[in-house]
N, CA and C atoms as an extended XYZ file, in Angstrom:
312
Properties=species:S:1:pos:R:3:atomname:S:1:resname:S:1:resid:I:1 pbc="F F F"
N         0.759       -1.196        0.026 N   SER     1
C         0.054       -0.021        0.015 CA  SER     1
C         0.901        1.240        0.072 C   SER     1
N         1.966        1.176       -0.574 N   GLY     2
C         2.843        2.271       -0.569 CA  GLY     2
C         4.177        2.061       -1.116 C   GLY     2
N         5.042        3.020       -1.247 N   LEU     3
C         6.453        2.855       -1.662 CA  LEU     3
C         7.448        3.010       -0.580 C   LEU     3
N         8.374        2.121       -0.547 N   CYS     4
C         9.339        2.264        0.550 CA  CYS     4
C        10.699        2.221       -0.128 C   CYS     4
N        11.551        2.912        0.483 N   SER     5
C        13.018        2.839        0.010 CA  SER     5
C        14.111        2.876        1.084 C   SER     5
N        15.096        2.194        0.783 N   TYR     6
C        16.191        2.066        1.733 CA  TYR     6
C        17.407        2.406        1.255 C   TYR     6
N        18.360        3.198        1.815 N   ARG     7
C        19.752        3.368        1.499 CA  ARG     7
C        20.629        2.976        2.495 C   ARG     7
N        21.530        1.980        2.136 N   SER     8
C        22.411        1.600        3.130 CA  SER     8
C        23.723        2.294        2.869 C   SER     8
N        24.631        2.226        3.894 N   ASN     9
C        26.051        2.820        3.636 CA  ASN     9
C        26.981        1.836        3.075 C   ASN     9
N        26.631        0.575        2.733 N   ALA    10
C        27.451       -0.344        2.033 CA  ALA    10
C        26.996       -0.435        0.641 C   ALA    10
N        27.980       -0.707       -0.158 N   SER    11
C        27.893       -0.911       -1.609 CA  SER    11
C        28.973       -1.869       -2.105 C   SER    11
N        28.778       -2.199       -3.374 N   VAL    12
C        29.695       -3.157       -4.051 CA  VAL    12
C        31.156       -2.548       -4.202 C   VAL    12
N        32.084       -3.168       -3.716 N   SER    13
C        33.406       -2.649       -3.872 CA  SER    13
C        34.034       -2.624       -5.133 C   SER    13
N        34.871       -1.737       -5.470 N   LYS    14
C        35.542       -1.786       -6.753 CA  LYS    14
C        36.935       -2.315       -6.723 C   LYS    14
N        37.627       -2.617       -7.870 N   HIS    15
C        38.957       -3.112       -7.875 CA  HIS    15
C        40.058       -1.978       -7.999 C   HIS    15
N        39.499       -0.753       -8.318 N   ASN    16
C        40.410        0.482       -8.565 CA  ASN    16
C        39.647        1.687       -8.106 C   ASN    16
N        40.227        2.784       -8.216 N   PHE    17
C        39.773        4.080       -7.868 CA  PHE    17
C        39.517        4.790       -9.090 C   PHE    17
N        39.005        4.165      -10.214 N   ASP    18
C        38.800        4.896      -11.417 CA  ASP    18
C        37.458        5.884      -11.403 C   ASP    18
N        36.502        5.761      -10.605 N   ASN    19
C        35.265        6.512      -10.610 CA  ASN    19
C        34.863        6.719       -9.254 C   ASN    19
N        35.697        7.425       -8.331 N   VAL    20
C        35.339        7.858       -6.959 CA  VAL    20
C        34.480        9.106       -6.975 C   VAL    20
N        33.459        9.106       -6.217 N   ILE    21
C        32.559       10.322       -6.202 CA  ILE    21
C        32.268       10.639       -4.854 C   ILE    21
N        32.332       11.970       -4.512 N   VAL    22
C        31.936       12.410       -3.092 CA  VAL    22
C        30.574       13.105       -3.333 C   VAL    22
N        29.554       12.871       -2.640 N   PHE    23
C        28.392       13.564       -2.733 CA  PHE    23
C        27.665       13.642       -1.338 C   PHE    23
N        26.852       14.757       -1.091 N   PRO    24
C        26.733       15.921       -2.015 CA  PRO    24
C        28.115       16.729       -1.904 C   PRO    24
N        28.162       17.563       -3.056 N   ASN    25
C        29.325       18.430       -2.996 CA  ASN    25
C        28.867       19.520       -4.080 C   ASN    25
N        28.742       20.814       -3.418 N   PRO    26
C        29.115       21.134       -2.080 CA  PRO    26
C        27.993       20.814       -1.070 C   PRO    26
N        28.279       20.781        0.216 N   VAL    27
C        27.505       20.441        1.143 CA  VAL    27
C        26.805       21.725        1.646 C   VAL    27
N        25.617       21.851        1.588 N   LYS    28
C        24.868       23.087        1.948 CA  LYS    28
C        24.571       23.237        3.456 C   LYS    28
N        24.525       24.323        3.981 N   LYS    29
C        24.162       24.689        5.346 CA  LYS    29
C        23.119       23.768        5.871 C   LYS    29
N        21.884       23.798        5.165 N   ASP    30
C        20.817       23.124        5.741 CA  ASP    30
C        20.794       21.496        5.458 C   ASP    30
N        21.864       20.883        4.963 N   PHE    31
C        21.955       19.398        4.591 CA  PHE    31
C        22.009       18.738        5.876 C   PHE    31
N        20.974       17.671        5.976 N   ALA    32
C        20.959       16.882        7.157 CA  ALA    32
C        21.031       15.378        6.749 C   ALA    32
N        22.299       14.993        6.763 N   GLY    33
C        22.466       13.578        6.411 CA  GLY    33
C        23.917       13.282        6.253 C   GLY    33
N        24.264       12.215        5.728 N   ASP    34
C        25.673       11.625        5.695 CA  ASP    34
C        26.337       12.196        4.373 C   ASP    34
N        27.506       12.453        4.330 N   ILE    35
C        28.410       12.703        3.160 CA  ILE    35
C        28.953       11.475        2.780 C   ILE    35
N        28.719       10.891        1.534 N   ALA    36
C        29.203        9.600        1.110 CA  ALA    36
C        30.422        9.695       -0.053 C   ALA    36
N        31.324        8.801        0.212 N   ILE    37
C        32.317        8.767       -1.030 CA  ILE    37
C        32.305        7.338       -1.406 C   ILE    37
N        31.994        7.257       -2.713 N   SER    38
C        31.600        5.735       -3.219 CA  SER    38
C        32.692        5.558       -4.462 C   SER    38
N        32.790        4.264       -4.829 N   GLY    39
C        33.799        3.837       -5.932 CA  GLY    39
C        35.048        3.441       -5.223 C   GLY    39
N        35.036        3.004       -4.036 N   LEU    40
C        36.283        2.603       -3.176 CA  LEU    40
C        36.394        1.052       -3.406 C   LEU    40
N        37.471        0.606       -2.845 N   THR    41
C        37.646       -0.932       -2.578 CA  THR    41
C        37.194       -1.089       -1.178 C   THR    41
N        36.861       -2.435       -0.883 N   ASN    42
C        36.463       -2.781        0.343 CA  ASN    42
C        37.521       -2.395        1.417 C   ASN    42
N        37.082       -1.986        2.535 N   GLU    43
C        37.866       -1.471        3.704 CA  GLU    43
C        38.976       -0.544        3.346 C   GLU    43
N        38.650        0.474        2.416 N   THR    44
C        39.511        1.517        2.087 CA  THR    44
C        39.654        2.480        3.348 C   THR    44
N        40.754        2.842        3.832 N   ASN    45
C        41.064        3.795        4.771 CA  ASN    45
C        40.657        5.304        4.384 C   ASN    45
N        39.854        5.885        4.989 N   VAL    46
C        39.520        7.311        4.516 CA  VAL    46
C        39.991        8.289        5.845 C   VAL    46
N        40.986        9.109        5.428 N   LYS    47
C        41.220       10.174        6.446 CA  LYS    47
C        40.545       11.574        5.951 C   LYS    47
N        39.887       12.247        6.727 N   ILE    48
C        39.407       13.511        6.252 CA  ILE    48
C        40.110       14.516        7.132 C   ILE    48
N        40.629       15.614        6.277 N   THR    49
C        41.373       16.739        6.774 CA  THR    49
C        40.781       17.897        6.384 C   THR    49
N        41.031       19.134        7.116 N   ASP    50
C        40.715       20.312        6.604 CA  ASP    50
C        41.928       20.788        5.704 C   ASP    50
N        41.792       21.917        4.962 N   ILE    51
C        42.779       22.345        3.900 CA  ILE    51
C        44.132       22.514        4.528 C   ILE    51
N        44.171       22.785        5.908 N   SER    52
C        45.500       22.887        6.454 CA  SER    52
C        46.266       21.562        6.790 C   SER    52
N        45.430       20.438        6.574 N   GLY    53
C        46.082       19.044        6.925 CA  GLY    53
C        45.702       18.723        8.200 C   GLY    53
N        44.841       19.209        8.972 N   ASN    54
C        44.558       18.845       10.277 CA  ASN    54
C        43.508       17.677       10.345 C   ASN    54
N        43.729       16.532       10.872 N   LEU    55
C        42.885       15.360       10.784 CA  LEU    55
C        41.631       15.691       11.578 C   LEU    55
N        40.446       15.663       10.972 N   VAL    56
C        39.212       15.853       11.645 CA  VAL    56
C        38.368       14.551       11.868 C   VAL    56
N        38.559       13.714       10.983 N   PHE    57
C        37.901       12.316       11.102 CA  PHE    57
C        38.647       11.208       10.273 C   PHE    57
N        38.363       10.025       10.789 N   GLU    58
C        38.835        8.844        9.911 CA  GLU    58
C        37.871        7.652       10.061 C   GLU    58
N        37.772        7.009        8.894 N   THR    59
C        36.839        5.951        8.827 CA  THR    59
C        37.300        4.998        7.932 C   THR    59
N        36.613        3.828        7.716 N   ALA    60
C        36.877        2.920        6.627 CA  ALA    60
C        35.622        2.481        5.856 C   ALA    60
N        35.860        2.195        4.540 N   SER    61
C        34.687        1.939        3.753 CA  SER    61
C        34.028        0.519        4.017 C   SER    61
N        32.705        0.500        3.994 N   SER    62
C        32.010       -0.819        4.047 CA  SER    62
C        31.597       -1.029        2.691 C   SER    62
N        32.318       -2.161        2.035 N   GLY    63
C        32.216       -2.360        0.533 CA  GLY    63
C        32.893       -1.204       -0.074 C   GLY    63
N        32.078       -0.544       -1.067 N   GLY    64
C        32.743        0.417       -1.771 CA  GLY    64
C        32.354        1.915       -1.404 C   GLY    64
N        31.786        1.990       -0.241 N   THR    65
C        31.316        3.313        0.243 CA  THR    65
C        31.715        3.633        1.690 C   THR    65
N        32.219        4.845        1.863 N   ALA    66
C        32.459        5.416        3.299 CA  ALA    66
C        31.446        6.610        3.439 C   ALA    66
N        31.036        6.734        4.752 N   VAL    67
C        30.193        7.974        5.013 CA  VAL    67
C        30.730        8.616        6.257 C   VAL    67
N        30.495       10.067        6.194 N   TRP    68
C        30.919       10.903        7.224 CA  TRP    68
C        29.665       11.840        7.606 C   TRP    68
N        29.522       11.939        8.803 N   ASN    69
C        28.300       12.904        9.238 CA  ASN    69
C        28.667       14.452        9.412 C   ASN    69
N        29.854       14.928        8.903 N   GLY    70
C        30.254       16.057        8.899 CA  GLY    70
C        30.745       16.715       10.254 C   GLY    70
N        31.000       15.654       11.200 N   LYS    71
C        31.444       16.123       12.545 CA  LYS    71
C        32.888       15.570       12.768 C   LYS    71
N        33.524       16.161       13.705 N   ASN    72
C        34.892       15.825       14.027 CA  ASN    72
C        34.904       14.685       15.175 C   ASN    72
N        36.035       14.396       15.459 N   PHE    73
C        36.231       13.123       16.563 CA  PHE    73
C        35.408       13.566       17.844 C   PHE    73
N        35.202       14.794       18.261 N   ASP    74
C        34.457       15.163       19.345 CA  ASP    74
C        32.992       15.209       19.333 C   ASP    74
N        32.477       14.981       17.964 N   GLY    75
C        31.032       14.992       17.731 CA  GLY    75
C        30.441       16.373       17.348 C   GLY    75
N        31.404       17.398       17.235 N   GLU    76
C        30.997       18.775       16.856 CA  GLU    76
C        30.979       18.895       15.341 C   GLU    76
N        30.008       19.805       14.864 N   LYS    77
C        30.113       20.132       13.252 CA  LYS    77
C        31.415       20.801       13.041 C   LYS    77
N        31.998       20.482       11.907 N   VAL    78
C        33.094       21.026       11.407 CA  VAL    78
C        32.779       22.420       10.991 C   VAL    78
N        33.831       23.385       10.847 N   SER    79
C        33.785       24.641       10.245 CA  SER    79
C        33.520       24.663        8.821 C   SER    79
N        33.123       25.896        8.270 N   THR    80
C        32.902       25.832        6.853 CA  THR    80
C        34.333       25.854        6.211 C   THR    80
N        34.437       25.078        5.114 N   GLY    81
C        35.668       25.171        4.409 CA  GLY    81
C        35.948       23.947        3.455 C   GLY    81
N        37.083       23.887        2.913 N   VAL    82
C        37.332       22.785        1.964 CA  VAL    82
C        37.967       21.633        2.803 C   VAL    82
N        37.530       20.415        2.488 N   TYR    83
C        37.987       19.315        3.124 CA  TYR    83
C        38.442       18.306        2.209 C   TYR    83
N        39.464       17.630        2.644 N   LEU    84
C        40.149       16.558        1.739 CA  LEU    84
C        39.843       15.176        2.247 C   LEU    84
N        39.523       14.261        1.381 N   PHE    85
C        39.317       13.049        1.647 CA  PHE    85
C        40.511       12.140        1.112 C   PHE    85
N        41.395       11.588        2.012 N   LEU    86
C        42.542       10.881        1.668 CA  LEU    86
C        42.185        9.465        1.697 C   LEU    86
N        42.208        8.706        0.633 N   CYS    87
C        41.812        7.359        0.553 CA  CYS    87
C        42.797        6.395        0.206 C   CYS    87
N        43.085        5.401        1.024 N   THR    88
C        44.111        4.407        0.723 CA  THR    88
C        43.599        3.038        0.803 C   THR    88
N        43.896        2.177       -0.182 N   SER    89
C        43.479        0.809       -0.224 CA  SER    89
C        44.072        0.000        0.958 C   SER    89
N        43.407       -1.175        1.385 N   PRO    90
C        43.992       -1.832        2.558 CA  PRO    90
C        45.345       -2.304        2.178 C   PRO    90
N        45.737       -2.664        0.969 N   ASP    91
C        47.109       -3.254        0.730 CA  ASP    91
C        48.099       -2.087        0.376 C   ASP    91
N        47.765       -0.712        0.441 N   PHE    92
C        48.506        0.444        0.297 CA  PHE    92
C        49.084        0.517       -1.162 C   PHE    92
N        48.334       -0.235       -2.237 N   GLU    93
C        48.851       -0.034       -3.465 CA  GLU    93
C        47.955        1.072       -4.184 C   GLU    93
N        46.836        1.496       -3.875 N   LYS    94
C        46.045        2.479       -4.518 CA  LYS    94
C        45.772        3.573       -3.577 C   LYS    94
N        45.737        4.772       -4.116 N   SER    95
C        45.356        5.905       -3.173 CA  SER    95
C        44.696        7.043       -4.080 C   SER    95
N        43.927        7.854       -3.446 N   ILE    96
C        43.277        8.889       -4.232 CA  ILE    96
C        42.842        9.979       -3.191 C   ILE    96
N        42.846       11.256       -3.658 N   VAL    97
C        42.399       12.365       -2.828 CA  VAL    97
C        41.352       13.080       -3.557 C   VAL    97
N        40.184       13.413       -2.737 N   LYS    98
C        39.080       13.948       -3.259 CA  LYS    98
C        38.798       15.104       -2.324 C   LYS    98
N        38.022       16.214       -2.788 N   LYS    99
C        37.936       17.301       -1.919 CA  LYS    99
C        36.394       17.762       -2.002 C   LYS    99
N        35.923       18.391       -0.906 N   ILE   100
C        34.502       18.792       -0.919 CA  ILE   100
C        34.596       20.297       -0.273 C   ILE   100
N        33.445       20.993       -0.569 N   LEU   101
C        33.267       22.305       -0.023 CA  LEU   101
C        32.137       22.111        0.997 C   LEU   101
N        32.204       22.512        2.337 N   LEU   102
C        31.217       22.379        3.242 CA  LEU   102
C        30.823       23.706        3.915 C   LEU   102
N        29.595       23.991        3.799 N   TYR   103
C        28.957       25.251        4.347 CA  TYR   103
C        28.425       24.899        5.646 C   TYR   103
N        28.656       25.440        6.778 N   ASN   104
C        28.182       25.372        8.140 CA  ASN   104
C        27.723       26.749        8.730 C   ASN   104
């Protein structure tokens, strides 16, 4: 009697980093959700830094997708600015850097 949809933070992993996407980008002030980076290999380490190189969060992908709620290690929303996603495969053979603009 209706339509239902479900979005998980897990996805099929890739063998390389040919089509890595961060969305949404830019992240608008009123956005309420997770920022996702997809197109990764399984268990890719993702370090998120501000433009100065300060580590604000770290996570690992579940399948081919990693998510971030826009908060730092202390659970506080990060400041407006450019953030870098430093992604490294578990075997350290592949890496990629992506960037987003976040408004808060």
